[in-house]
C-alpha positions in Angstrom: 135.3 122.1 78.7 134.7 118.5 79.5 131.6 117.0 80.9 128.9 114.4 80.3 125.8 114.4 78.2 126.5 118.0 76.9 124.5 117.2 73.9 121.5 115.7 75.7 118.6 118.1 75.1 120.9 120.8 73.6 122.7 121.3 70.3 125.8 123.3 69.7 123.6 126.3 68.6 122.0 126.3 72.1 125.2 127.2 73.9 126.7 130.6 74.3 130.3 131.0 75.5 131.8 134.3 76.5 135.3 135.3 77.7 135.1 138.6 79.4 132.6 140.5 77.2 133.6 138.8 74.0 131.9 135.8 72.4 134.0 132.6 72.1 133.1 130.7 68.9 132.2 127.1 69.5 134.5 125.0 67.2 134.1 121.5 68.6 131.1 119.9 70.3 130.4 116.4 71.4 128.6 114.6 74.2 131.6 114.9 76.5 133.5 118.0 75.3 133.2 121.5 73.9 135.9 123.8 72.7 135.8 127.4 71.5 138.1 129.7 69.5 139.0 132.5 71.9 139.0 136.2 70.7 142.1 137.3 68.9 142.6 140.2 71.3 142.2 140.3 75.1 138.6 141.2 75.7 137.4 143.8 78.1 136.6 142.7 81.6 132.9 142.3 82.3 132.4 144.7 85.2 129.4 142.6 86.4 131.8 139.6 86.8 134.7 141.6 88.3 133.9 140.7 91.9 133.3 137.0 90.8 137.0 136.9 89.8 138.2 138.5 93.1 138.3 142.0 91.6 141.3 140.9 89.5 142.0 142.6 86.2 144.3 139.8 85.1 141.6 137.1 85.3 138.7 136.9 82.8 135.3 135.4 83.6 134.4 132.6 81.2 130.7 131.8 81.0 129.0 128.9 79.3 125.2 129.3 79.2 122.3 127.7 77.4 120.0 130.0 75.5 117.1 131.1 77.7 114.4 129.9 75.3 115.0 126.3 76.6 112.8 125.3 79.5 114.4 124.6 82.8 113.2 124.5 86.4 116.2 126.5 87.6 117.7 129.3 85.5 121.0 129.0 87.4 121.3 125.4 86.2 121.8 126.7 82.7 125.1 128.6 83.5 128.6 127.5 84.3 131.2 130.2 85.1 134.9 130.2 86.0 137.8 132.6 86.0 140.9 132.1 83.8 144.2 133.8 83.6 144.6 135.9 80.5 147.3 134.7 78.1 146.7 137.4 75.5 
């Protein structure tokens, strides 16, 4: 993921990245980019996010969130979600 000021107010330990229901280990983190190591095997589809991805079983929801212990005025501002095609 690329962006701006990703490290402003947050450290790498403050982020949680999931692919489907599996954690994605953060391996690279800077002010403008973060990368994670995807799971070795295709994770299960998160049924909560199934409708978010158009009820597709070939797309996986990827969620990047900031740990909830950080203060924010808007809880939704701490999450970024998208759907990706499964290559595994």
